[in-house]
NUPAVEX-392863 format. One line per field, with one value per residue (C-alpha): z, x, y; residue number from 1; residue in three letters. Coordinates in Angstrom, 3 decimals, decimal comma, always signed. Layout:
# residues N
w <- (Z / ...)
u <- (X / ...)
v <- (Y / ...)
num <- (NUM / ...)
residu <- (Ala / ...)
# end
This chain:
# residues 489
w <- (+37,885 / +36,474 / +33,187 / +31,679 / +32,655 / +31,200 / +27,904 / +27,873 / +28,520 / +25,771 / +23,121 / +24,258 / +23,711 / +20,281 / +19,091 / +20,309 / +18,003 / +15,148 / +15,254 / +14,792 / +11,808 / +10,206 / +10,521 / +8,862 / +6,040 / +5,564 / +4,846 / +2,368 / +0,512 / -0,187 / -1,922 / -5,452 / -5,297 / -5,687 / -9,345 / -9,743 / -9,175 / -12,555 / -14,406 / -13,274 / -15,955 / -13,472 / -10,714 / -11,004 / -9,720 / -6,555 / -4,657 / -5,049 / -2,857 / -0,650 / +0,659 / +1,980 / +3,201 / +5,369 / +6,585 / +7,595 / +9,364 / +11,300 / +12,358 / +13,301 / +15,304 / +17,188 / +18,073 / +19,069 / +21,360 / +22,824 / +23,452 / +25,666 / +26,273 / +29,752 / +30,038 / +29,725 / +29,262 / +25,974 / +23,336 / +23,400 / +20,196 / +20,227 / +20,585 / +17,716 / +15,589 / +16,264 / +15,332 / +12,082 / +11,006 / +11,919 / +10,331 / +7,089 / +6,758 / +7,365 / +5,136 / +2,273 / +2,502 / +2,477 / -0,423 / -2,629 / -2,758 / -5,401 / -7,711 / -7,181 / -7,662 / -10,443 / -12,372 / -11,634 / -10,517 / -8,549 / -4,816 / -5,324 / -8,186 / -6,246 / -3,168 / -5,294 / -6,642 / -3,194 / -1,558 / -4,493 / -4,022 / -0,269 / -0,219 / -3,083 / -5,202 / -8,520 / -9,935 / -11,527 / -12,986 / -14,279 / -17,986 / -17,766 / -21,312 / -20,362 / -16,784 / -14,783 / -14,311 / -10,644 / -10,201 / -11,777 / -9,296 / -6,387 / -7,268 / -7,134 / -3,857 / -2,231 / -3,181 / -2,074 / +1,397 / +1,664 / +0,676 / +3,542 / +5,919 / +6,298 / +8,227 / +10,801 / +10,788 / +11,341 / +14,228 / +15,700 / +15,363 / +17,173 / +19,930 / +20,277 / +22,910 / +23,592 / +20,211 / +19,341 / +18,264 / +15,496 / +12,850 / +14,080 / +13,801 / +10,157 / +9,377 / +9,806 / +12,499 / +12,238 / +13,743 / +12,050 / +15,352 / +18,905 / +19,059 / +17,294 / +16,356 / +14,899 / +13,084 / +11,552 / +10,502 / +8,697 / +6,851 / +5,790 / +4,644 / +2,630 / +1,040 / +0,025 / -1,308 / -3,521 / -4,771 / -5,755 / -7,420 / -9,300 / -10,702 / -11,961 / -13,471 / -15,247 / -16,609 / -17,938 / -19,594 / -21,665 / -19,545 / -19,036 / -15,618 / -14,656 / -15,663 / -13,909 / -10,638 / -10,820 / -11,780 / -9,161 / -6,421 / -7,487 / -8,196 / -4,822 / -3,047 / -5,146 / -6,089 / -9,877 / -10,813 / -14,163 / -16,059 / -19,194 / -19,882 / -21,312 / -18,134 / -18,621 / -21,962 / -23,363 / -23,632 / -24,964 / -23,647 / -22,229 / -20,024 / -18,549 / -17,914 / -16,075 / -13,907 / -13,085 / -12,129 / -9,808 / -8,086 / -7,759 / -6,121 / -3,751 / -2,766 / -2,201 / +0,021 / +3,779 / +4,985 / +7,316 / +4,287 / +2,652 / +5,942 / +6,037 / +2,394 / +2,957 / +5,917 / +3,801 / +5,724 / +2,637 / +4,543 / +6,549 / +3,409 / +1,565 / +4,604 / +4,708 / +4,233 / +2,117 / -0,259 / -0,807 / -1,359 / -3,747 / -5,777 / -6,160 / -7,137 / -9,701 / -11,380 / -11,606 / -12,813 / -15,410 / -16,907 / -16,960 / -18,388 / -21,068 / -22,328 / -21,846 / -22,737 / -24,231 / -26,992 / -28,633 / -28,243 / -28,465 / -31,049 / -30,235 / -27,121 / -25,658 / -25,845 / -24,305 / -21,416 / -20,892 / -20,750 / -18,684 / -16,108 / -15,946 / -15,511 / -12,904 / -10,831 / -11,151 / -9,829 / -7,001 / -5,728 / -5,959 / -7,943 / -10,894 / -13,709 / -17,036 / -20,180 / -22,423 / -22,808 / -21,749 / -25,243 / -26,150 / -22,675 / -21,749 / -18,644 / -17,251 / -17,494 / -15,603 / -12,971 / -12,467 / -12,154 / -9,658 / -7,553 / -7,574 / -6,568 / -3,664 / -2,397 / -2,480 / -1,277 / +1,762 / +5,315 / +6,635 / +3,051 / +0,906 / -0,757 / -0,147 / -0,433 / +2,048 / +2,238 / +1,361 / +5,046 / +5,868 / +2,810 / +3,782 / +7,392 / +6,293 / +3,865 / +6,497 / +9,150 / +6,809 / +6,427 / +10,196 / +10,866 / +8,424 / +9,982 / +13,464 / +12,520 / +11,722 / +14,988 / +18,409 / +20,483 / +23,115 / +20,625 / +21,156 / +17,958 / +17,699 / +14,462 / +13,202 / +10,148 / +9,480 / +9,877 / +9,247 / +11,229 / +13,794 / +14,047 / +14,643 / +16,517 / +15,287 / +17,983 / +17,631 / +18,405 / +15,465 / +13,097 / +14,384 / +13,812 / +10,322 / +9,489 / +10,713 / +8,550 / +5,542 / +6,084 / +6,387 / +3,310 / +1,068 / +2,369 / +1,621 / -1,813 / -2,669 / -1,342 / -3,045 / -6,359 / -6,123 / -5,514 / -8,581 / -10,588 / -9,602 / -11,569 / -14,799 / -15,160 / -15,912 / -13,033 / -14,416 / -14,700 / -11,315 / -9,584 / -11,313 / -10,523 / -6,862 / -6,301 / -7,662 / -5,347 / -2,235 / -2,855 / -3,526 / -6,906 / -9,525 / -12,571 / -14,336 / -17,031 / -17,653 / -14,987 / -13,146 / -15,169 / -14,880 / -16,316 / -13,679 / -11,484 / -8,178 / -6,280 / -7,940 / -7,071 / -3,406 / -3,267 / -4,636 / -2,244 / +0,699 / -0,705 / -1,085 / +2,459 / +3,974 / +1,971 / +3,005 / +6,722 / +7,130 / +8,391 / +12,054 / +12,615 / +11,124 / +12,753 / +16,231 / +15,840 / +14,743 / +17,444 / +20,236 / +18,920 / +18,814 / +22,177 / +23,731 / +21,895 / +23,123 / +26,532 / +25,901 / +28,168)
u <- (-4,892 / -7,722 / -9,422 / -8,053 / -4,477 / -4,823 / -6,045 / -3,278 / -0,611 / -2,091 / -1,944 / +1,474 / +2,916 / +1,284 / +2,392 / +5,971 / +6,421 / +4,483 / +7,217 / +9,844 / +8,011 / +7,783 / +11,532 / +12,192 / +9,729 / +11,189 / +14,510 / +12,797 / +11,413 / +14,991 / +15,937 / +14,783 / +17,450 / +20,067 / +19,067 / +20,776 / +24,150 / +23,711 / +21,687 / +21,654 / +19,151 / +16,266 / +17,931 / +15,156 / +12,731 / +14,729 / +12,786 / +9,645 / +11,230 / +13,470 / +10,618 / +8,277 / +11,184 / +12,673 / +9,235 / +8,352 / +11,677 / +11,437 / +7,833 / +8,747 / +11,788 / +9,783 / +7,070 / +9,689 / +11,532 / +8,627 / +6,111 / +7,783 / +6,266 / +4,844 / +4,389 / +7,580 / +5,852 / +5,248 / +3,003 / -0,552 / -2,183 / -4,475 / -1,551 / +0,241 / -2,885 / -3,031 / +0,650 / +0,148 / -3,063 / -1,912 / +1,507 / +0,037 / -2,368 / +0,323 / +2,905 / +0,410 / -0,455 / +3,191 / +3,921 / +1,491 / +3,782 / +6,239 / +3,307 / +1,783 / +5,022 / +6,656 / +3,725 / +1,264 / -1,351 / -4,435 / -4,494 / -6,994 / -5,034 / -1,773 / -3,391 / -4,711 / -1,220 / +0,332 / -2,162 / -1,865 / +1,914 / +2,149 / -0,640 / +1,148 / -1,985 / -0,614 / -3,694 / -2,337 / -3,283 / +0,237 / +1,065 / +4,432 / +5,374 / +5,320 / +6,504 / +9,566 / +12,064 / +12,414 / +8,642 / +8,741 / +11,467 / +9,491 / +6,438 / +8,577 / +10,244 / +6,852 / +5,729 / +9,008 / +8,857 / +5,071 / +5,052 / +7,057 / +5,963 / +9,639 / +9,093 / +7,142 / +9,718 / +12,482 / +10,518 / +9,998 / +13,731 / +14,556 / +12,025 / +12,869 / +10,891 / +8,716 / +7,019 / +6,156 / +2,658 / +3,512 / +3,690 / +0,429 / -1,238 / -0,211 / -1,690 / +1,501 / +0,670 / +3,680 / +7,123 / +9,862 / +11,643 / +10,640 / +13,011 / +11,424 / +14,777 / +16,086 / +12,801 / +12,864 / +16,485 / +15,610 / +12,733 / +14,989 / +17,697 / +15,239 / +13,701 / +17,057 / +18,211 / +15,118 / +15,851 / +19,450 / +18,609 / +15,682 / +17,674 / +20,407 / +17,911 / +15,914 / +19,054 / +20,346 / +16,941 / +17,328 / +15,645 / +17,520 / +19,015 / +16,537 / +13,545 / +15,104 / +15,395 / +11,858 / +10,194 / +12,120 / +11,035 / +7,387 / +7,329 / +8,667 / +6,364 / +3,474 / +2,824 / +2,689 / +3,686 / +5,462 / +7,607 / +5,578 / +1,881 / +1,666 / +3,247 / +5,309 / +3,552 / +5,709 / +8,698 / +6,799 / +9,642 / +9,364 / +12,448 / +11,185 / +7,807 / +9,485 / +11,604 / +8,495 / +6,460 / +9,223 / +9,461 / +5,675 / +5,518 / +8,373 / +6,515 / +3,339 / +4,917 / +4,862 / +8,338 / +8,160 / +7,816 / +10,903 / +12,782 / +12,006 / +13,000 / +16,380 / +17,041 / +16,256 / +13,129 / +11,279 / +9,029 / +7,564 / +7,324 / +5,121 / +2,861 / +2,209 / -1,461 / -0,810 / +1,535 / -1,152 / -3,835 / -1,711 / -0,599 / -4,126 / -5,631 / -2,925 / -3,104 / -6,914 / -7,194 / -4,416 / -6,118 / -9,504 / -7,995 / -6,151 / -9,219 / -11,948 / -10,029 / -6,612 / -7,651 / -9,962 / -7,746 / -4,060 / -1,973 / +0,062 / +0,269 / +3,293 / +1,650 / -1,569 / +0,323 / +2,515 / -0,402 / -2,598 / +0,135 / +1,207 / -2,272 / -3,321 / -0,145 / -0,396 / -3,972 / -3,584 / -0,389 / -2,186 / +0,737 / -1,185 / +1,342 / -0,164 / +1,271 / -1,748 / -4,934 / -8,440 / -9,857 / -12,065 / -12,067 / -15,222 / -17,355 / -16,001 / -12,438 / -13,405 / -15,216 / -12,104 / -9,816 / -12,181 / -12,229 / -8,427 / -8,074 / -10,484 / -8,619 / -5,263 / -1,822 / -0,138 / -0,196 / +2,924 / +3,824 / +3,548 / +0,277 / -3,314 / -6,767 / -8,610 / -5,448 / -4,951 / -4,589 / -8,083 / -9,598 / -7,895 / -9,116 / -12,683 / -12,591 / -11,181 / -13,640 / -16,491 / -15,029 / -14,493 / -18,084 / -19,450 / -17,282 / -18,380 / -22,005 / -21,115 / -19,238 / -20,696 / -21,673 / -18,999 / -16,168 / -13,251 / -11,560 / -8,543 / -8,587 / -5,301 / -3,403 / +0,316 / +2,108 / +5,814 / +7,063 / +4,297 / +0,683 / -1,589 / -4,699 / -7,658 / -10,063 / -13,679 / -12,592 / -10,162 / -12,832 / -15,225 / -12,677 / -11,843 / -15,550 / -16,094 / -13,224 / -14,573 / -18,050 / -16,678 / -14,477 / -17,239 / -19,743 / -17,299 / -16,605 / -20,308 / -20,980 / -17,902 / -18,666 / -22,261 / -21,191 / -18,913 / -21,757 / -23,951 / -21,570 / -22,668 / -20,194 / -21,247 / -21,609 / -18,806 / -16,336 / -17,339 / -16,787 / -13,414 / -12,134 / -13,143 / -11,864 / -8,565 / -8,546 / -9,698 / -7,257 / -4,430 / -3,911 / -3,755 / -5,308 / -7,744 / -10,385 / -10,064 / -12,295 / -9,284 / -8,151 / -7,720 / -11,240 / -12,839 / -15,493 / -14,251 / -16,571 / -15,054 / -11,511 / -12,459 / -14,164 / -11,003 / -8,764 / -10,840 / -10,808 / -7,028 / -6,564 / -8,968 / -7,443 / -3,879 / -4,352 / -7,162 / -10,624 / -10,376 / -7,373 / -9,093 / -12,466 / -10,984 / -8,878 / -11,833 / -14,174 / -11,655 / -10,764 / -14,380 / -15,170 / -12,247 / -13,140 / -16,727 / -16,026 / -17,940 / -16,783)
v <- (+11,818 / +13,945 / +13,168 / +16,393 / +15,499 / +11,997 / +13,438 / +16,049 / +13,402 / +11,229 / +13,956 / +15,263 / +11,797 / +11,578 / +15,023 / +14,527 / +11,550 / +13,141 / +15,801 / +13,107 / +11,616 / +15,064 / +15,559 / +12,187 / +12,910 / +16,398 / +14,740 / +12,377 / +15,416 / +16,514 / +13,248 / +14,280 / +17,006 / +14,248 / +14,172 / +17,571 / +15,868 / +14,174 / +16,813 / +20,435 / +21,417 / +21,385 / +23,385 / +25,977 / +23,303 / +22,677 / +25,368 / +23,269 / +20,567 / +22,688 / +24,877 / +22,136 / +19,998 / +22,730 / +23,816 / +20,260 / +19,703 / +22,977 / +22,321 / +18,752 / +19,913 / +22,545 / +20,008 / +17,436 / +19,857 / +21,806 / +19,025 / +16,491 / +13,053 / +12,779 / +9,069 / +7,030 / +3,687 / +1,862 / +3,346 / +2,083 / +0,884 / +3,933 / +6,361 / +4,640 / +4,915 / +8,649 / +9,086 / +7,188 / +8,951 / +12,489 / +11,969 / +10,621 / +13,562 / +16,203 / +14,531 / +14,144 / +17,857 / +18,993 / +16,636 / +18,535 / +21,578 / +20,235 / +19,445 / +22,882 / +24,860 / +22,840 / +21,338 / +24,187 / +21,659 / +22,699 / +21,933 / +19,096 / +17,497 / +17,830 / +16,265 / +13,406 / +12,731 / +12,998 / +10,622 / +8,216 / +8,252 / +7,786 / +5,178 / +3,311 / +3,387 / +4,627 / +6,320 / +9,470 / +12,849 / +13,520 / +13,383 / +11,652 / +12,638 / +16,323 / +16,307 / +17,361 / +14,534 / +15,437 / +15,138 / +11,659 / +10,738 / +12,245 / +10,134 / +6,998 / +8,023 / +8,620 / +5,121 / +3,550 / +5,071 / +4,884 / +1,216 / -0,159 / +2,590 / +3,296 / +6,511 / +4,514 / +1,756 / +4,306 / +5,760 / +2,314 / +1,711 / +4,943 / +4,337 / +0,666 / -1,230 / +1,820 / +1,556 / -2,050 / -1,020 / +1,429 / -1,252 / -2,757 / +0,643 / +0,802 / -2,608 / -4,648 / -7,126 / -9,401 / -8,887 / -10,917 / -11,388 / -10,434 / -7,440 / -4,458 / -2,868 / -6,116 / -6,667 / -3,171 / -3,604 / -6,843 / -5,143 / -2,266 / -4,673 / -6,769 / -3,691 / -2,206 / -5,589 / -5,781 / -2,272 / -2,944 / -6,268 / -4,717 / -1,787 / -4,115 / -6,573 / -3,849 / -2,246 / -5,589 / -6,108 / -2,971 / -0,319 / +2,955 / +3,687 / +6,427 / +4,302 / +1,272 / +3,167 / +4,508 / +1,239 / -0,710 / +1,689 / +1,523 / -2,233 / -3,408 / -0,979 / -2,380 / +1,253 / +1,185 / +4,742 / +4,605 / +7,092 / +6,273 / +6,823 / +3,277 / +1,852 / -1,347 / -1,911 / +0,924 / -1,442 / -4,491 / -6,645 / -10,166 / -9,776 / -6,474 / -8,086 / -10,977 / -8,648 / -6,608 / -9,681 / -10,936 / -7,536 / -7,288 / -10,740 / -9,853 / -6,691 / -8,709 / -11,340 / -11,075 / -10,060 / -13,077 / -15,358 / -13,844 / -14,155 / -17,895 / -18,284 / -16,643 / -18,926 / -21,997 / -22,967 / -24,189 / -26,600 / -23,724 / -21,635 / -24,120 / -24,562 / -20,828 / -19,990 / -16,896 / -18,740 / -21,385 / -18,741 / -16,677 / -19,700 / -21,072 / -17,714 / -16,909 / -20,337 / -20,364 / -16,761 / -17,050 / -20,107 / -18,348 / -15,164 / -17,114 / -18,985 / -16,383 / -13,211 / -13,889 / -16,277 / -13,754 / -10,665 / -11,578 / -13,390 / -16,461 / -18,618 / -16,810 / -13,365 / -14,688 / -16,322 / -13,222 / -10,790 / -13,130 / -13,718 / -10,078 / -8,593 / -11,160 / -10,647 / -6,870 / -6,895 / -9,450 / -7,775 / -4,381 / -2,935 / -1,532 / -1,785 / -2,793 / -4,325 / -3,797 / -1,761 / -2,774 / -2,333 / -5,295 / -6,817 / -8,726 / -8,047 / -11,326 / -9,985 / -6,836 / -8,907 / -11,022 / -7,990 / -6,322 / -9,504 / -9,734 / -6,078 / -6,586 / -9,668 / -7,868 / -8,920 / -10,394 / -9,103 / -7,374 / -6,496 / -3,371 / -4,480 / -3,348 / -4,924 / -7,149 / -9,272 / -12,936 / -13,930 / -12,686 / -14,382 / -17,662 / -17,469 / -16,696 / -19,622 / -21,982 / -20,788 / -21,708 / -25,217 / -25,502 / -24,460 / -27,038 / -29,770 / -28,751 / -29,398 / -33,014 / -33,653 / -34,604 / -31,552 / -32,203 / -32,628 / -30,209 / -29,012 / -26,727 / -24,774 / -23,418 / -22,208 / -22,049 / -18,735 / -19,150 / -22,134 / -21,940 / -22,966 / -20,003 / -21,085 / -19,076 / -17,908 / -16,816 / -13,237 / -13,253 / -14,530 / -11,874 / -9,070 / -10,349 / -10,641 / -7,069 / -5,813 / -7,731 / -6,243 / -2,681 / -3,135 / -4,475 / -1,905 / +0,920 / -0,560 / -0,648 / +2,878 / +4,408 / +2,724 / +3,894 / +7,498 / +7,410 / +5,864 / +8,838 / +11,092 / +9,423 / +6,553 / +2,958 / +0,478 / -1,677 / +1,211 / +2,644 / -0,710 / -1,130 / +2,368 / +2,366 / -1,190 / +0,106 / +3,146 / +1,264 / -1,590 / +0,922 / -0,756 / +2,021 / +0,347 / +2,648 / +2,408 / +6,149 / +7,694 / +9,092 / +12,099 / +15,845 / +16,229 / +13,986 / +15,656 / +17,049 / +14,696 / +11,629 / +12,690 / +13,254 / +9,827 / +8,217 / +10,153 / +8,930 / +5,401 / +5,396 / +6,692 / +4,159 / +1,341 / +2,118 / +2,758 / +0,242 / +1,064 / +0,171 / +2,460 / +5,482 / +4,775 / +4,326 / +7,467 / +9,581 / +8,250 / +8,864 / +12,334 / +13,510 / +11,923 / +13,804 / +17,002 / +17,045 / +15,506 / +12,279 / +9,431)
num <- (1 / 2 / 3 / 4 / 5 / 6 / 7 / 8 / 9 / 10 / 11 / 12 / 13 / 14 / 15 / 16 / 17 / 18 / 19 / 20 / 21 / 22 / 23 / 24 / 25 / 26 / 27 / 28 / 29 / 30 / 31 / 32 / 33 / 34 / 35 / 36 / 37 / 38 / 39 / 40 / 41 / 42 / 43 / 44 / 45 / 46 / 47 / 48 / 49 / 50 / 51 / 52 / 53 / 54 / 55 / 56 / 57 / 58 / 59 / 60 / 61 / 62 / 63 / 64 / 65 / 66 / 67 / 68 / 69 / 70 / 71 / 72 / 73 / 74 / 75 / 76 / 77 / 78 / 79 / 80 / 81 / 82 / 83 / 84 / 85 / 86 / 87 / 88 / 89 / 90 / 91 / 92 / 93 / 94 / 95 / 96 / 97 / 98 / 99 / 100 / 101 / 102 / 103 / 104 / 105 / 106 / 107 / 108 / 109 / 110 / 111 / 112 / 113 / 114 / 115 / 116 / 117 / 118 / 119 / 120 / 121 / 122 / 123 / 124 / 125 / 126 / 127 / 128 / 129 / 130 / 131 / 132 / 133 / 134 / 135 / 136 / 137 / 138 / 139 / 140 / 141 / 142 / 143 / 144 / 145 / 146 / 147 / 148 / 149 / 150 / 151 / 152 / 153 / 154 / 155 / 156 / 157 / 158 / 159 / 160 / 161 / 162 / 163 / 164 / 165 / 166 / 167 / 168 / 169 / 170 / 171 / 172 / 173 / 174 / 175 / 176 / 177 / 178 / 179 / 180 / 181 / 182 / 183 / 184 / 185 / 186 / 187 / 188 / 189 / 190 / 191 / 192 / 193 / 194 / 195 / 196 / 197 / 198 / 199 / 200 / 201 / 202 / 203 / 204 / 205 / 206 / 207 / 208 / 209 / 210 / 211 / 212 / 213 / 214 / 215 / 216 / 217 / 218 / 219 / 220 / 221 / 222 / 223 / 224 / 225 / 226 / 227 / 228 / 229 / 230 / 231 / 232 / 233 / 234 / 235 / 236 / 237 / 238 / 239 / 240 / 241 / 242 / 243 / 244 / 245 / 246 / 247 / 248 / 249 / 250 / 251 / 252 / 253 / 254 / 255 / 256 / 257 / 258 / 259 / 260 / 261 / 262 / 263 / 264 / 265 / 266 / 267 / 268 / 269 / 270 / 271 / 272 / 273 / 274 / 275 / 276 / 277 / 278 / 279 / 280 / 281 / 282 / 283 / 284 / 285 / 286 / 287 / 288 / 289 / 290 / 291 / 292 / 293 / 294 / 295 / 296 / 297 / 298 / 299 / 300 / 301 / 302 / 303 / 304 / 305 / 306 / 307 / 308 / 309 / 310 / 311 / 312 / 313 / 314 / 315 / 316 / 317 / 318 / 319 / 320 / 321 / 322 / 323 / 324 / 325 / 326 / 327 / 328 / 329 / 330 / 331 / 332 / 333 / 334 / 335 / 336 / 337 / 338 / 339 / 340 / 341 / 342 / 343 / 344 / 345 / 346 / 347 / 348 / 349 / 350 / 351 / 352 / 353 / 354 / 355 / 356 / 357 / 358 / 359 / 360 / 361 / 362 / 363 / 364 / 365 / 366 / 367 / 368 / 369 / 370 / 371 / 372 / 373 / 374 / 375 / 376 / 377 / 378 / 379 / 380 / 381 / 382 / 383 / 384 / 385 / 386 / 387 / 388 / 389 / 390 / 391 / 392 / 393 / 394 / 395 / 396 / 397 / 398 / 399 / 400 / 401 / 402 / 403 / 404 / 405 / 406 / 407 / 408 / 409 / 410 / 411 / 412 / 413 / 414 / 415 / 416 / 417 / 418 / 419 / 420 / 421 / 422 / 423 / 424 / 425 / 426 / 427 / 428 / 429 / 430 / 431 / 432 / 433 / 434 / 435 / 436 / 437 / 438 / 439 / 440 / 441 / 442 / 443 / 444 / 445 / 446 / 447 / 448 / 449 / 450 / 451 / 452 / 453 / 454 / 455 / 456 / 457 / 458 / 459 / 460 / 461 / 462 / 463 / 464 / 465 / 466 / 467 / 468 / 469 / 470 / 471 / 472 / 473 / 474 / 475 / 476 / 477 / 478 / 479 / 480 / 481 / 482 / 483 / 484 / 485 / 486 / 487 / 488 / 489)
residu <- (Met / Thr / Leu / Phe / Lys / Arg / Lys / Arg / Asp / Phe / Tyr / Phe / Asn / Val / Leu / His / Tyr / Val / Gly / Leu / Val / Leu / Met / Val / Cys / Gly / Phe / Ile / Leu / Leu / Leu / Pro / Leu / Leu / Tyr / Leu / Leu / Phe / Asn / Ser / Gly / Glu / Ile / Ser / Asn / Ser / Phe / Gly / Phe / Phe / Leu / Pro / Ala / Ile / Ala / Met / Met / Ile / Ile / Gly / Leu / Val / Ile / Trp / Leu / Lys / Ile / Lys / Pro / Val / Val / Lys / Ser / Ser / Phe / Ser / Ile / Thr / Gln / Ser / Gln / Phe / Val / Val / Val / Ile / Ser / Trp / Ile / Ile / Val / Cys / Ile / Phe / Ser / Thr / Ile / Pro / Phe / Ile / Ile / Ile / Glu / Lys / Met / Ser / Met / Leu / His / Ala / Leu / Phe / Glu / Ser / Val / Ser / Gly / Trp / Thr / Thr / Thr / Gly / Leu / Thr / Leu / Val / Asp / Thr / Ser / Asn / Cys / Ser / Thr / Met / Ile / Leu / Leu / Trp / Arg / Ser / Ile / Met / Gln / Phe / Phe / Gly / Gly / Ala / Gly / Leu / Ala / Ile / Ile / Met / Leu / Ala / Thr / Ile / Leu / Gly / Pro / Gln / Ala / Pro / Thr / Leu / Gly / Val / Ala / Glu / Gly / Arg / Ser / Thr / Gln / Leu / Val / Pro / Asn / Val / Ile / His / Ser / Ser / Thr / Ile / Val / Leu / Thr / Leu / Tyr / Leu / Ser / Tyr / Ala / Ile / Ala / Gly / Ile / Val / Ala / Tyr / Asn / Leu / Ser / Gly / Met / Gly / Leu / Phe / Asp / Ser / Ile / Asn / His / Thr / Leu / Thr / Ala / Ile / Ser / Thr / Gly / Gly / Phe / Ser / Thr / Lys / Asn / Ala / Ser / Ile / Gly / Tyr / Trp / Asn / Ser / Leu / Ser / Ile / Asn / Ile / Val / Thr / Met / Ile / Leu / Met / Ile / Leu / Gly / Asn / Leu / Asn / Phe / Leu / Thr / Ile / Tyr / Leu / Leu / Ile / His / Gly / Lys / Phe / Lys / Ala / Leu / Phe / Lys / Asn / Ser / Glu / Ile / Lys / Thr / Leu / Ser / Leu / Ile / Val / Ile / Val / Cys / Val / Val / Leu / Phe / Tyr / Phe / Phe / Val / Gly / Arg / Ser / Leu / Tyr / Asn / Gly / Ile / Ser / Glu / Arg / Ile / Arg / Ile / Ser / Leu / Phe / Glu / Val / Ile / Ser / Ala / Ile / Thr / Thr / Thr / Gly / Phe / Thr / Ser / Thr / Thr / Tyr / Ser / Gly / Trp / Thr / Pro / Phe / Ala / Phe / Phe / Met / Met / Ile / Thr / Leu / Met / Leu / Ile / Gly / Gly / Gly / Thr / Cys / Ser / Thr / Ala / Gly / Gly / Ile / Lys / Gln / Tyr / Arg / Ile / Phe / Val / Leu / Phe / Lys / Ser / Thr / Ile / Trp / Glu / Leu / Lys / Lys / Met / Leu / Leu / Pro / Lys / Lys / Ala / Val / Val / Glu / Asn / Tyr / Ile / Trp / Gln / Gly / Glu / Asn / Lys / Glu / Tyr / Ile / Thr / Ser / Asp / Gln / Ile / Arg / Arg / Ile / Ser / Leu / Phe / Phe / Phe / Leu / Tyr / Ile / Ser / Thr / Phe / Ile / Ile / Gly / Ser / Gly / Leu / Ile / Cys / Leu / His / Gly / Tyr / Ser / Ile / Gln / Asn / Ser / Leu / Phe / Glu / Phe / Ala / Ser / Ala / Leu / Gly / Thr / Val / Gly / Leu / Ser / Val / Gly / Ile / Thr / Ser / Thr / Ser / Ala / Pro / Ile / Gly / Val / Leu / Trp / Ile / Glu / Ile / Leu / Gly / Met / Phe / Leu / Gly / Arg / Leu / Glu / Phe / Ile / Val / Ile / Leu / Val / Thr / Met / Ile / Lys / Phe / Phe / Arg / Asp / Leu / Phe / Gly / Ile / Asn)
# end
């Protein structure tokens, strides 16, 4: 087989399945029209969804039918990475159309909102107090489907054994069970169960049905879009705060952890490395936040505990809801929030950031290395952590890959923050805002706005994209594409 034919077969396979993803996402674009069944007052806005949805489905169908896959074997990791990256770019572009037609937003502002939605970041340029109800619903739907990568999961379900690498390409390295279809079905079932439980719980806590639906969708996806400019703080309700924190934690947890919990395997649950990491970080940070921030700003023990717990969970789960303002916060408080946003949530979950698993492995590898120095040279040590019910033995290659990811993440964070700082913002605010974008969190100190410089918005868009799809996936895809384009072997 010639080199040209191998490349052609590679890209035919990729494009065929990109067409399928576009058809699925075209259908998702029609979902906000369901709102018209309950309120026909916005029927004039339906064109803003109908046009891009039909266009995306037709384009997807044509690609799917005309470009047939040549190779019948399983998808390679690289092919899956191409499907994921190309699909995300096209879907984000089509998703700008409702914002442009209905809200009259500029292309850049609409793209920012679209990328923030699909990447589950939650940074926004929309004034929710003066916005179409269907647009509010569309923002929540984007985060719901973007959070669990449901389009990819659906594709994996359709392809079955041919596509076990799609989830890996999107940064979800763990299968719940060996069968990819069964695994995807479990994820879908868990996600829908969270949604139903969340809507009921919010509604019983005093939140209206429309707001309950929207906040449930964006909480379990760790997205953080709200229907109110003041976010969850608008309600100032303890019960709503509690429901939100539970949903944020569920969204943060590895689906494998939830699977073990449902099956009553508590022993395995408490051995889990991510559960240990999350618990320790939350306890330490809540105590620090309470004493070094809460005591000087908030009245009463209950309010201090509520705000401390809520803000810490919102940051570490990369959700981005807030129950208060940042007025009066100390530099230490900002430093703590930036650190939490960088650490991020669990692997194989809807959260962003470096991920608690990687932080735990890096911490343990440091301990292992120190212990190794104290042992005889010929001593053989097997280093492992607990993942679910099984020991995962950590190899040098794994530590090297995690270290590389950590280096790329922190380097990007420093460069992105520096570029924002060059636009005239303080170092503290620049670090906070870019940590939020890169970690797909959505908390903001005010830099993100319709008056923000164009350069800042593009830096944040790139940060959100890199943070959601992970660096290695995008780098490998770009390097291979340009090597093929220019004939470099």
